[in-house]
N, C-alpha and C positions, 0 to 999 in steps of 0.2 A: 324797618329793619329787614323784613322779608324781601323787599325790592332791592335793598342794598346787597343782600346775599345773592339774589338772582343776577344782578348786574355784575357782581364780582365773578360769579360762575361763568357768565357769558364772556366777560373780559378774559378770563383765564382760558376758556375754550378757544377764543379767537387767537390769543397769543400762542397757544399750543398747536393750532391747526392752520396757521397762516400758510397758504399755498404759494407764496411768493418765492421762497427760498428753500433750497434743499438742506442747508446746514444751519443749525442753531436758530430755528424759527423764533424761539422765545427772545433771544438776545436781539435779533434783528427787528422784531416788532417793537420791542421796548426802545431800541435805538431810534426807530422812526418817530415814535411819539416824543421822546425826549429831545430830539433834534428839531422838532417842529415840522417834520416832513409830512406827518399825518396828524389829524386831530385824535384826541382820546375818544374811545368808543362811546363813553357816556354822552359826550356832546352830540354825536351823530344820532344816537338813540333818541335823544330829546327832540331833534329835528324830525325824525321819523314819526314820533308820536304826535307831533303837531300836524303832520300831513294825514296820518291814518292811525286811528286807535286800534288796539288789539294786543294780543299776547305775542311776544317775540318767540319765534320758533327756532331761528337759526341766524347766525351772523358769520359772514365770510369776508376776508380781506384778500382781494385779488389784484393782480396787475394786468391791465388791458390797454393796449395801444399806448404804452408808455405812462399811463396814469394808474395810480393806486385807487381802487374802488372798494367801498364798503357795500356789501350786498346784505340787506336785512329782510328776512322772510318773517311775516307776521300773520296771525290768524285773527280775523275780525270777530266781533261778538256774534255776527250772523253766520259764521262758519266759512267765510271766504278767505282764501290765502292770497296775499300779495307779496311781491318782491320789490323792495324799494332800493334804488342804487344812488349812492352819494359819492362825490369826489372826496377821497379821504383827506386830502390836504386842505380844501376850502370848506367842505361841508355842503357844497352846492348839491341840491337835489337834481339828479340826472334823469331818473325815470321811475315810473311805477307800473308794474305789470301784474295782471291777475294771473295766478297760477292755475293750471288745470287740475 
């Protein structure tokens, strides 16, 4: 239950802070998911957890070079912060970078 609430909170934050569009971010993010243009956040978070365990710190949805990208920042149990990037449409893992 606690994880569901966290996931819902993260989902709402991403919908409310999608930097792709200046107008109606909520409606646009919802439309992108419903139209199949991007995967639901929950699907991508599961992929991220399969690659790197840790606590999700931040999720962003950005448009780069014509692609929509999920950027997931997480804190590992040993205190290292990583940023994982995924293609929002396919869920393909694009990169993992250690944050300073």
